[in-house]
C-alpha positions as CSV (number, residue, x, y, z in Angstrom):
1,X,23.3,5.4,-46.7
2,X,23.4,8.7,-44.8
3,X,20.5,9.3,-42.5
4,X,21.5,12.9,-41.7
5,X,21.2,16.0,-43.7
6,X,23.9,18.7,-43.0
7,X,23.1,22.2,-44.1
8,X,25.6,25.1,-44.0
9,X,23.7,28.3,-43.4
10,X,24.8,31.9,-44.2
11,X,25.6,32.3,-40.5
12,X,28.4,29.7,-41.0
13,X,26.6,27.2,-38.7
14,X,25.9,23.7,-39.7
15,X,22.3,22.4,-39.1
16,X,21.8,18.7,-38.9
17,X,18.4,17.4,-39.9
18,X,17.5,13.6,-39.7
19,X,16.1,12.2,-42.9
20,X,12.8,10.4,-43.0
21,X,13.0,6.7,-43.7
22,X,10.8,4.5,-45.7
23,X,8.8,3.4,-42.6
24,X,7.7,6.9,-41.5
25,X,6.9,7.9,-45.1
26,X,4.8,4.8,-45.5
27,X,2.8,5.5,-42.4
28,X,2.2,9.1,-43.6
29,X,1.1,7.9,-47.0
30,X,-1.2,5.3,-45.5
31,X,-2.9,7.9,-43.4
32,X,-3.2,10.3,-46.3
33,X,-4.6,7.6,-48.6
34,X,-7.2,6.7,-46.0
35,X,-8.2,10.4,-45.7
36,X,-8.2,10.8,-49.5
37,X,-10.3,7.7,-49.9
38,X,-12.9,8.9,-47.4
39,X,-13.0,12.2,-49.2
40,X,-13.3,10.4,-52.6
41,X,-16.3,8.5,-51.3
42,X,-18.0,11.7,-50.4
43,X,-17.2,13.1,-53.9
44,X,-18.5,9.9,-55.5
45,X,-21.7,10.2,-53.5
46,X,-22.4,13.7,-54.8
47,X,-21.4,12.6,-58.3
48,X,-23.9,9.8,-58.3
49,X,-26.6,12.2,-57.2
50,X,-25.9,15.2,-59.4
51,X,-24.4,13.7,-62.6
52,X,-27.7,12.2,-63.9
53,X,-29.4,15.5,-63.3
54,X,-26.6,17.4,-65.2
55,X,-26.8,14.8,-68.0
56,X,-30.5,15.2,-68.4
57,X,-30.4,19.0,-68.3
58,X,-27.4,19.6,-70.6
59,X,-27.5,16.5,-72.8
60,X,-23.9,15.7,-72.0
61,X,-23.0,12.3,-73.4
62,X,-22.1,9.5,-71.0
63,X,-18.5,9.4,-72.2
64,X,-18.0,13.1,-71.6
65,X,-19.5,12.8,-68.1
66,X,-17.1,9.8,-67.4
67,X,-14.2,11.8,-68.7
68,X,-15.1,14.7,-66.4
69,X,-15.3,12.4,-63.4
70,X,-11.9,10.9,-64.1
71,X,-10.3,14.3,-64.5
72,X,-11.8,15.5,-61.2
73,X,-10.5,12.4,-59.4
74,X,-7.0,13.0,-60.9
75,X,-7.2,16.7,-59.9
76,X,-8.4,15.8,-56.4
77,X,-5.6,13.2,-55.9
78,X,-2.9,15.5,-57.2
79,X,-4.2,18.6,-55.5
80,X,-4.5,17.0,-52.1
81,X,-0.8,16.4,-51.8
82,X,0.3,19.5,-53.8
83,X,-1.7,22.1,-51.9
84,X,-1.1,20.7,-48.5
85,X,2.6,20.5,-49.0
86,X,2.9,23.9,-50.6
87,X,0.8,25.8,-48.0
88,X,1.1,23.8,-44.8
89,X,4.8,23.9,-44.1
90,X,5.6,20.9,-46.4
91,X,3.2,18.6,-44.6
92,X,0.0,16.7,-45.4
93,X,-2.2,15.5,-42.6
94,X,-0.4,12.2,-42.7
95,X,3.0,13.7,-42.7
96,X,2.1,15.9,-39.7
97,X,0.9,12.9,-37.7
98,X,4.1,11.0,-38.7
99,X,6.2,14.1,-37.8
100,X,7.9,14.4,-41.2
101,X,7.9,17.2,-43.7
102,X,9.2,18.1,-47.2
103,X,11.9,20.7,-47.6
104,X,14.2,22.0,-50.4
105,X,17.7,20.6,-50.5
106,X,18.9,23.9,-49.1
107,X,16.8,23.5,-46.0
108,X,14.2,26.1,-47.0
109,X,10.5,25.4,-47.1
110,X,9.1,24.2,-50.5
111,X,6.9,26.4,-52.6
112,X,4.0,25.7,-55.0
113,X,6.3,24.8,-58.0
114,X,8.4,22.3,-56.1
115,X,5.2,20.7,-54.7
116,X,3.6,20.5,-58.1
117,X,6.7,18.9,-59.6
118,X,7.3,16.2,-56.9
119,X,3.6,15.3,-56.9
120,X,3.2,15.1,-60.7
121,X,6.1,12.6,-60.8
122,X,4.3,10.7,-58.0
123,X,2.4,8.8,-60.7
124,X,5.6,7.4,-62.0
125,X,6.7,6.5,-58.5
126,X,3.5,4.5,-58.1
127,X,4.4,2.1,-61.0
128,X,3.5,-0.7,-61.2
129,X,1.6,-0.6,-57.9
130,X,2.1,0.5,-54.2
131,X,5.0,2.8,-55.0
132,X,7.4,0.1,-56.1
133,X,9.5,2.5,-58.3
134,X,9.5,5.1,-55.5
135,X,10.6,2.6,-52.8
136,X,13.4,1.2,-55.0
137,X,14.6,4.8,-55.7
138,X,14.6,5.7,-52.0
139,X,16.7,2.6,-51.2
140,X,19.3,3.4,-53.9
141,X,19.6,7.1,-53.4
142,X,21.8,8.5,-50.6
143,X,19.2,10.8,-49.1
144,X,16.1,8.5,-49.5
145,X,14.7,10.4,-52.4
146,X,12.0,9.1,-54.7
147,X,11.9,10.2,-58.4
148,X,9.6,13.1,-57.5
149,X,12.1,14.4,-54.9
150,X,14.9,14.1,-57.4
151,X,13.0,16.1,-60.0
152,X,11.9,18.8,-57.6
153,X,15.1,19.0,-55.6
154,X,13.3,18.2,-52.4
155,X,13.9,16.0,-49.3
156,X,11.7,14.5,-46.6
157,X,13.0,15.0,-43.1
158,X,11.8,14.2,-39.6
159,X,10.2,17.2,-38.0
160,X,12.0,18.3,-34.8
161,X,10.0,21.4,-34.0
162,X,9.7,21.6,-30.2
163,X,6.2,21.6,-28.9
164,X,5.0,24.7,-27.1
165,X,4.2,24.4,-23.4
166,X,0.6,24.5,-22.3
167,X,1.4,27.8,-20.6
168,X,4.4,30.0,-20.2
169,X,5.6,32.2,-17.4
170,X,3.5,35.1,-18.6
171,X,0.4,33.0,-18.8
172,X,-2.2,32.4,-16.2
173,X,-2.6,29.0,-14.6
174,X,-6.2,29.5,-13.8
175,X,-9.2,30.6,-15.7
176,X,-10.3,33.2,-13.1
177,X,-6.9,34.7,-12.5
178,X,-7.4,37.4,-15.2
179,X,-10.4,38.7,-13.2
180,X,-8.2,39.5,-10.2
181,X,-4.9,40.3,-11.8
182,X,-4.2,43.5,-13.6
183,X,-2.2,43.4,-16.8
184,X,1.1,45.2,-16.5
185,X,3.1,46.0,-19.7
186,X,6.7,44.7,-19.4
187,X,9.4,46.2,-21.5
188,X,11.5,43.9,-23.6
189,X,15.0,43.2,-22.1
190,X,16.9,44.5,-25.1
191,X,15.2,48.0,-24.7
192,X,17.2,48.4,-21.4
193,X,20.6,47.7,-23.1
194,X,22.8,50.6,-24.1
195,X,25.6,50.0,-26.7
196,X,28.3,52.3,-27.9
197,X,27.1,54.0,-31.1
198,X,30.6,54.2,-32.6
199,X,31.0,50.4,-32.3
200,X,27.6,49.7,-33.7
201,X,28.4,51.9,-36.7
202,X,31.2,49.6,-37.7
203,X,28.5,46.9,-38.6
204,X,26.8,46.7,-42.0
205,X,23.3,46.0,-43.3
206,X,24.4,42.5,-44.1
207,X,25.1,41.9,-40.4
208,X,21.6,43.1,-39.7
209,X,20.2,40.7,-42.3
210,X,22.0,37.8,-40.7
211,X,20.5,38.7,-37.3
212,X,17.0,39.1,-38.8
213,X,17.2,35.7,-40.4
214,X,18.2,34.2,-37.1
215,X,15.3,35.9,-35.3
216,X,12.8,34.6,-37.8
217,X,14.1,31.0,-37.7
218,X,15.1,30.6,-34.0
219,X,11.7,29.4,-32.7
220,X,11.9,26.4,-35.1
221,X,15.4,25.4,-33.9
222,X,16.3,22.9,-31.2
223,X,17.7,24.7,-28.2
224,X,21.3,23.5,-28.7
225,X,21.3,24.6,-32.3
226,X,19.7,27.9,-31.4
227,X,22.3,28.7,-28.8
228,X,25.1,27.7,-31.2
229,X,23.7,30.0,-33.8
230,X,23.5,33.0,-31.4
231,X,27.0,32.4,-30.0
232,X,28.6,32.2,-33.5
233,X,26.8,35.4,-34.7
234,X,27.6,37.3,-31.5
235,X,31.3,36.3,-31.7
236,X,31.5,37.5,-35.3
237,X,29.9,40.8,-34.4
238,X,32.2,41.4,-31.4
239,X,35.3,40.7,-33.6
240,X,34.1,43.1,-36.2
241,X,32.9,46.0,-34.0
242,X,34.7,45.6,-30.7
243,X,31.4,45.4,-28.9
244,X,31.2,43.4,-25.6
245,X,28.2,41.7,-24.2
246,X,27.0,43.6,-21.1
247,X,26.8,41.7,-17.8
248,X,23.6,40.0,-16.8
249,X,22.1,39.7,-20.3
250,X,21.8,36.8,-22.6
251,X,23.5,36.4,-26.0
252,X,20.1,36.7,-27.8
253,X,19.2,39.9,-25.8
254,X,22.6,41.3,-26.9
255,X,21.8,40.5,-30.6
256,X,18.4,42.1,-30.3
257,X,19.9,45.2,-28.9
258,X,22.5,45.4,-31.7
259,X,19.8,44.8,-34.3
260,X,17.7,47.6,-32.8
261,X,20.6,50.1,-32.9
262,X,21.4,49.1,-36.5
263,X,17.8,49.7,-37.5
264,X,17.9,53.1,-35.9
265,X,21.2,53.9,-37.5
266,X,19.8,52.9,-41.0
267,X,16.8,55.2,-40.5
268,X,19.0,58.1,-39.6
269,X,21.1,57.6,-42.7
């Protein structure tokens, strides 16, 4: 079985993402079930208090009241996983603690429809108990997918997002430093870079789109992958336009300067 997902991006760079195994997914599920059970106890507590009052006030039969409770439990169970994964970067609290997340097979974040599909099939994966069907499916599929993943076209990968430092070079190391240090606006490095307009004009809006996609995603990349991306994009741009990277600036600063000039050129047109 392959434990690595290889994704070919539009920038012609291959991203390798480690797939989550059964162990890490079980830990995430165990944490989520504990949280879900605690929340269910709270919901049950309020149901015990308020349902008799609602029954007395509206004359709802006991069977209808029981049906409503069962529906709410289903909705709460399904909604817990669906809403967290759809709107929290493919993660539930358990997945975040276990450092795994759900993505589409293309590497893109999942949306509400993929999340709804994979979690609706969750009830089949649970048959007959403790996710027996889901575990068997993960063992026999190449990319550790359960039935819900196969139906929604999703994968579970280990999250390799680098953690931010407690402070950066621009930050203050003491709480009182701001009282004694004036804030000075520092221009961005690419604003000081001048590039030949004729060479920039040889590039197209699709080149700008590739750079914009890189800028959006670069903070989520490991440093080696990020450098490889920037170098491949810069090499393609230099080949196409004849541009050269000025001395004493980084590849990413060069790309930011090219993107800036391309935006200005698009506005003039």
